[in-house]
N, C-alpha and C positions, 0 to 999 in steps of 0.2 A: 805385117811390120808397121803400118800406117797407124793402125788401131792400137797396137802395143805402145808405139812411140807416143802417141797421144795420150794414153793413160799417163805415162811417166812425164810427159811434158806439163799435163794439168797438175799433178802433184807437186812438180818443181815451182810451177807458177804461183800455185797457193803458199808453198812455204817460203819462197824467196819474197814473194810480195808482202806477205805478213811481216816477215823478219825486217824488211825494208821500210815499213810504213813508220814514220816518226809520230809518236804519239803527241796528243794535244793540238795538232795543227789540222787545218783542212786540206792542205796540200797532198794530193796522191802521189806521196815519193815512193810507195810500193809499186806501183804500176809502172811509173817512170824508170825504176831500176829494171824492171822485168822487160819494158820494152827497148831499153838500151842496150842491156846485155843480150837479149834476144836478136836484136838489130846486128850486132858485132858477130854472134855466134853463127847467123845464117849468112852473113857476108864470108866469114871464113868457110864455114863447111861447104856452102854451095860450090865455092871455088875450089876448095881443097879436095874434096871428094871426087870432082868430075876432072880435075887435073892432074892431080897428083897422086891418085890411088888407083886401084882397080877393085874397089868394093862394088858389091852387087847393086843393081838398080833398087832392089827390094829394100837393102839396107840404107841407101842413101835416101830414097823417099821416106823411110820410117824415121830417120833423123831429121831430115829437113820439114817435111810436111807433117809428119807424126810429133815428133817431140817439140820441134820450134813452133809448128802452127797452134798447137794447145797451149805453149808456154808463152808466146806473145800475145798481147791483150790490146789491140788497136781498138776493137770495140768498147772495151771498159774505158780506155784511155777517152774516148769520144764521149761517153754518158758522164764520166767523172768532170770532164771539161764543161759539158752543158750544165751540170749540177753545180759547179763554181759560178758560172754565168747566172744561173738561176737564184743562187745565194747571194749575188752582187760582188762575189771575190774575182773582179776582173782582172786585178793584177796577177792573182795564182792562175786563173784560166789562161792569160797570155803567156805566163811564163812556162805554164805546162805546155802548151802548144809549141812555142819557141824551143824550148829544150828538148822535147819529144821529137819533133821533127828534123832539127838542125843536128841534134846529137845523134839520132838515129841514122840518118844519112853519113855522117862523118864515121861512125862506128861500124857501119856497114862497109864503108870505103876501107877503113882500117883492118877490118877482118879479111877483106879481099887481098888488101895489100900484104898482109902477114901470110896468107895463103901462098902467095906468089914468091915469097922469099926462100 
């Protein structure tokens, strides 16, 4: 289930990341969108599947570790931020860190909160 979910998550990451990348600027908006939506989805699913459903552990792991593990892209975020720094794009680098980390934590909380309602 994890491997199948991972394949689906990788395809989602690629498609959504490309669709959300603004053309003509160096800011990695595609990765930012993937990381923020992935933080929300994981916050929601990790809570909802454990506390509000009786899905099998295999399905839960396939969705959380498989799909969302392949979908979220923290390693890509790190390299893209480093590339921005290396290119002298300090403002974009700091914006990427600030919005990714703060937004990710807030959206994970929002997903968890939604799962509790």
